[in-house]
Structures are given as C-alpha cells and as structure tokens.
C-alpha positions as CSV (number, residue, x, y, z in Angstrom):
1,M,8.3,-69.7,82.3
2,A,9.7,-69.8,78.9
3,A,12.5,-72.2,78.1
4,P,15.9,-70.8,77.6
5,R,16.7,-70.0,73.9
6,V,19.8,-72.3,74.1
7,E,20.3,-74.9,76.9
8,I,23.4,-77.0,77.2
9,S,23.1,-79.7,79.9
10,D,26.0,-82.0,81.1
11,L,27.6,-81.9,77.6
12,H,30.5,-84.3,76.8
13,V,32.3,-84.2,73.4
14,T,35.0,-86.9,73.0
15,F,37.2,-87.4,69.9
16,G,39.2,-90.4,68.8
17,Q,42.8,-89.3,68.1
18,R,45.6,-91.4,67.1
19,G,44.3,-94.4,69.0
20,R,43.4,-92.4,72.1
21,R,40.3,-90.6,73.3
22,V,40.3,-86.9,73.8
23,R,37.7,-85.4,76.1
24,A,37.4,-82.0,74.5
25,V,34.3,-81.0,76.5
26,R,33.6,-82.4,80.0
27,G,30.2,-82.0,81.7
28,V,29.4,-78.5,80.6
29,S,26.1,-76.9,81.4
30,F,24.7,-73.3,80.8
31,S,21.7,-71.6,79.3
32,V,21.2,-68.5,77.2
33,A,18.0,-66.5,77.4
34,A,16.2,-65.0,74.3
35,G,17.9,-61.9,73.3
36,E,20.9,-62.4,75.5
37,S,24.6,-62.2,74.5
38,Y,26.5,-65.0,76.3
39,G,30.2,-65.6,76.3
40,L,32.5,-68.6,76.4
41,V,36.0,-67.6,77.3
42,G,39.2,-69.5,77.8
43,E,42.6,-70.2,76.4
44,S,43.1,-72.2,73.1
45,G,42.1,-75.9,73.7
46,S,39.6,-75.1,76.5
47,G,36.8,-76.6,74.5
48,K,34.8,-73.5,74.0
49,S,34.9,-73.6,70.1
50,T,34.1,-77.3,70.3
51,I,30.7,-76.4,71.9
52,L,29.8,-74.2,69.0
53,R,30.7,-77.0,66.6
54,A,28.5,-79.5,68.7
55,I,25.6,-77.2,68.4
56,C,26.0,-77.2,64.6
57,G,26.3,-81.0,64.5
58,M,30.1,-80.7,63.6
59,A,31.4,-82.3,66.7
60,P,30.4,-85.8,68.3
61,V,28.3,-85.3,71.4
62,S,29.1,-88.4,73.6
63,A,26.7,-87.4,76.5
64,G,24.4,-84.7,77.6
65,S,22.0,-82.6,75.5
66,I,21.7,-79.5,73.5
67,R,18.2,-77.9,73.3
68,I,16.8,-74.8,71.6
69,D,13.6,-73.4,72.9
70,G,13.3,-76.6,75.1
71,R,13.5,-78.9,72.0
72,P,16.3,-81.0,70.5
73,V,18.2,-79.1,68.0
74,P,16.8,-79.2,64.4
75,R,19.0,-80.1,61.6
76,G,19.3,-79.3,58.0
77,R,17.5,-76.3,56.6
78,A,15.4,-75.7,59.6
79,F,18.7,-75.3,61.6
80,A,20.1,-72.9,59.0
81,R,16.8,-70.7,59.3
82,L,17.3,-70.5,63.1
83,V,21.0,-70.6,63.8
84,Q,23.9,-69.2,61.9
85,M,27.7,-69.1,62.7
86,V,30.3,-66.5,62.1
87,F,33.9,-67.8,62.0
88,Q,37.2,-66.4,63.2
89,D,39.0,-66.1,59.8
90,P,36.9,-64.0,57.3
91,Y,39.2,-64.9,54.5
92,A,39.1,-68.6,55.0
93,S,35.4,-68.5,55.5
94,L,34.6,-66.9,52.1
95,H,35.3,-68.6,48.8
96,P,38.2,-66.7,47.1
97,R,36.6,-66.9,43.6
98,H,33.0,-66.0,44.6
99,T,32.0,-62.3,44.6
100,V,30.3,-60.8,47.5
101,D,27.0,-61.0,45.4
102,R,27.4,-64.7,45.0
103,V,28.3,-65.3,48.7
104,L,25.2,-63.5,49.9
105,S,22.9,-64.9,47.2
106,E,23.9,-68.6,47.7
107,P,21.8,-69.1,51.0
108,L,18.8,-67.6,49.3
109,A,19.2,-69.9,46.3
110,I,19.6,-73.0,48.5
111,H,16.4,-72.1,50.5
112,G,14.3,-71.1,47.5
113,I,14.0,-67.5,48.7
114,G,13.3,-64.8,46.0
115,D,13.7,-61.0,45.8
116,R,17.5,-61.5,45.7
117,D,18.6,-58.1,44.6
118,R,16.7,-56.3,47.3
119,R,17.8,-58.7,50.0
120,V,21.6,-58.6,49.0
121,L,21.6,-54.8,48.9
122,A,19.7,-54.6,52.3
123,A,22.2,-57.1,53.9
124,L,25.1,-54.9,52.7
125,A,23.5,-51.8,54.1
126,A,22.9,-53.6,57.4
127,V,26.7,-54.2,57.8
128,G,27.7,-50.8,56.7
129,L,29.1,-51.7,53.2
130,P,28.2,-49.6,50.1
131,R,26.4,-51.4,47.2
132,S,29.5,-50.9,45.0
133,F,31.1,-53.8,47.0
134,R,28.6,-56.2,45.6
135,F,30.7,-57.5,42.8
136,R,34.1,-57.5,44.5
137,F,36.1,-60.5,45.4
138,P,37.4,-61.3,49.0
139,H,41.0,-60.4,48.1
140,Q,39.8,-56.9,47.1
141,L,38.4,-56.2,50.7
142,S,40.2,-55.5,54.0
143,G,40.0,-57.9,56.9
144,G,37.2,-55.9,58.5
145,Q,35.3,-55.5,55.3
146,R,35.5,-59.4,54.7
147,Q,34.1,-60.1,58.3
148,R,31.3,-57.7,57.5
149,V,30.5,-59.8,54.4
150,A,30.7,-62.9,56.7
151,I,28.1,-61.4,59.1
152,A,25.9,-60.2,56.2
153,R,25.9,-63.9,54.9
154,A,25.0,-65.1,58.3
155,L,22.0,-62.7,58.4
156,M,20.7,-63.6,54.8
157,L,18.2,-66.2,56.2
158,E,17.2,-64.0,59.0
159,P,18.2,-66.3,61.8
160,E,17.4,-65.7,65.5
161,I,20.7,-67.1,67.0
162,L,24.2,-66.3,66.0
163,L,27.2,-68.4,67.1
164,L,30.3,-66.2,67.1
165,D,33.6,-68.0,67.1
166,E,36.3,-65.4,67.9
167,P,34.8,-63.2,65.2
168,T,37.3,-60.4,65.6
169,S,40.5,-62.0,66.7
170,A,42.0,-61.8,63.2
171,L,41.4,-58.1,62.9
172,D,43.4,-55.0,64.1
173,A,42.4,-53.5,67.3
174,S,40.7,-50.4,65.8
175,V,38.7,-52.6,63.2
176,Q,37.9,-55.1,65.9
177,A,35.9,-52.4,67.9
178,E,34.1,-51.4,64.7
179,V,33.0,-54.9,64.1
180,L,32.0,-55.5,67.8
181,N,30.0,-52.4,67.7
182,L,28.2,-53.5,64.5
183,L,27.4,-56.8,66.2
184,Q,25.9,-55.0,69.2
185,E,23.8,-52.8,66.9
186,L,22.4,-55.8,65.0
187,R,21.5,-57.7,68.2
188,A,19.5,-54.6,69.5
189,E,17.8,-53.9,66.2
190,R,16.9,-57.6,65.4
191,G,16.4,-59.1,68.8
192,L,19.2,-61.6,68.1
193,T,20.7,-64.0,70.6
194,Y,24.4,-64.4,70.7
195,L,26.6,-67.3,71.9
196,M,30.2,-65.8,71.6
197,V,33.5,-67.5,72.0
198,S,36.7,-65.6,72.7
199,H,40.1,-66.0,74.5
200,D,39.9,-62.3,75.4
201,L,37.9,-61.2,78.5
202,A,37.9,-57.6,77.3
203,V,36.0,-58.6,74.2
204,I,33.5,-60.6,76.3
205,D,33.1,-57.7,78.8
206,H,32.3,-55.4,75.9
207,M,29.7,-57.8,74.3
208,C,28.2,-60.2,76.8
209,D,25.7,-60.1,79.6
210,R,27.0,-63.3,81.2
211,L,30.0,-65.6,80.6
212,T,31.3,-69.1,81.4
213,V,35.0,-69.5,82.0
214,M,36.5,-72.7,80.6
215,E,39.6,-74.6,81.1
216,N,40.7,-78.0,79.7
217,G,37.1,-78.7,78.7
218,A,35.4,-77.9,81.9
219,V,33.6,-75.0,83.5
220,V,35.7,-73.0,85.9
221,E,32.9,-70.5,86.9
222,E,30.0,-68.5,85.5
223,L,30.0,-64.7,85.9
224,R,27.7,-61.8,85.3
225,R,29.2,-58.9,83.5
226,E,29.1,-56.7,86.7
227,Q,31.2,-59.3,88.4
228,L,33.8,-59.3,85.6
229,A,34.0,-55.5,85.6
230,A,34.5,-55.5,89.4
231,G,37.1,-58.3,89.2
232,D,34.9,-60.4,91.4
233,F,36.3,-63.8,90.6
234,R,36.4,-67.1,92.7
235,A,38.8,-68.9,90.4
236,P,42.5,-68.1,90.2
237,Y,42.4,-69.2,86.4
238,T,39.8,-66.5,85.8
239,R,42.1,-63.9,87.5
240,R,45.0,-64.9,85.3
241,L,43.0,-64.6,82.2
242,F,41.7,-61.2,83.4
243,E,45.3,-60.0,84.0
244,A,46.5,-61.3,80.6
245,S,43.7,-59.3,79.0
246,L,44.8,-56.2,80.7
247,E,48.3,-56.6,79.7
248,A,47.3,-57.3,76.0
249,G,45.3,-54.1,76.2
250,G,48.3,-52.1,77.3
C-alpha cells in the first residue's frame, strides 16, 4: 500500500512567548492521500495555520513528525518543487512594486528554469487571466485577480501539493466562489493534492473530501464530506461551527 502523500503524526508545536510557552498544536495526527483535498477547520487560534507553517519549516516542531510520501519533508529547492503555499491575503503576499511578470518569473529564475515567456503566459491562462495583465502591478488588480496571480505563482514550479491558508477569506462572496471553483478545476486537471485551512465549514464542504476540526491546538474530530453534509457530528464544537457557517451564509 502506498504511503500517504502527507502524513502528520502526533505533531506538537510550541512557541516561547513573553517568557511563557504556548502550545499552539497539541498531538495532531491525520493523513492526506494523493490527489485528495483535505481540510483543517476551526476558529482563529485553533492551530490550523500553524500546521501549514510547520510543514513549510516556518514553525518549531517540538514533537511528532511530518512526512511526505513516507519520508521526512525535504527542504530548500526540493521542497519548493514539491510543495507550494497560497496565503490568505493576496495583496500582502505580492510585492507591490513587482509586475505580475516579475512575480511569476522569479521562481523560474531561482530554479534555473528557462522558457520563461511561454511558462508565464501559460500560467496566466491557467488561472483565467488575459496576457494583458502580464505587466500590471498588484494595485492595478482586484482582490480576486491578485489571488489568481498568487495561485499562478504557486503553480510555476509545477508542484504536486498545495497548502491553502484561507485562500478566499479576504474576498467578496461572489469572487470567493470563482476562486474556489478555479482551485477545484486545477486539482482535477493536474492531479494536485490540497491541504486547505479555513474557519468556514461551508468552504471546506465545497472543497474537501475529508476534514479535521480543531480547537485550541487539538483535534476535535475527523469527518468525511458526507458526514458534514448530513450534520453527522459527534462534537458540540463542530455543531457550533456548522451553525455559525449557516448563519454567515444567510
């Protein structure tokens, strides 16, 4: 049997903060199969985004393990060719004085990949942006267009795994749906594996095959999409999240 694409085992992340220790992630375990879209959901401070940062080497793992294809996570250029992250705020994640062309070309230059013009235009087409956007700056784009550029940048090195940290929460509802549908199309076309963080169960329901619900750094329960759709929850916390999502959606 093939190893899971991503496997998190008894993960602990502890930060030192003002002379005290903060246990941001406490004994979390789950696995993501190749080609699956897996969700981490919970309120702010639940530890879900910290897990993504730990995978990227940006948060201190104090115990447990993170494995990709059954092996320790590679670092440096090997990691960038395999895993990319899309952040919550597309304006903050794009350099304000870099054109779209430079944003998309930079990963190619770092990794010594040629055929720049063709690759940049193909990336724009893949995320539904016309080639006329190539030399625009972030402030000349809408929020949805900026997030499409951020997704295109994540795809430049043709990774196999995308970490999605609240990728649509800064967008209007109508634009949010467009970007989520784009992400679904890209996963189907490219066989991508997604690990997606959100505070919104409706977004996770739209995107993910399975999910883990988190509270205060720990796992509350793991659900399949069918259980989520049926309201088949064991934990009162999950039900509260579900009801809050329904209220937010009107």
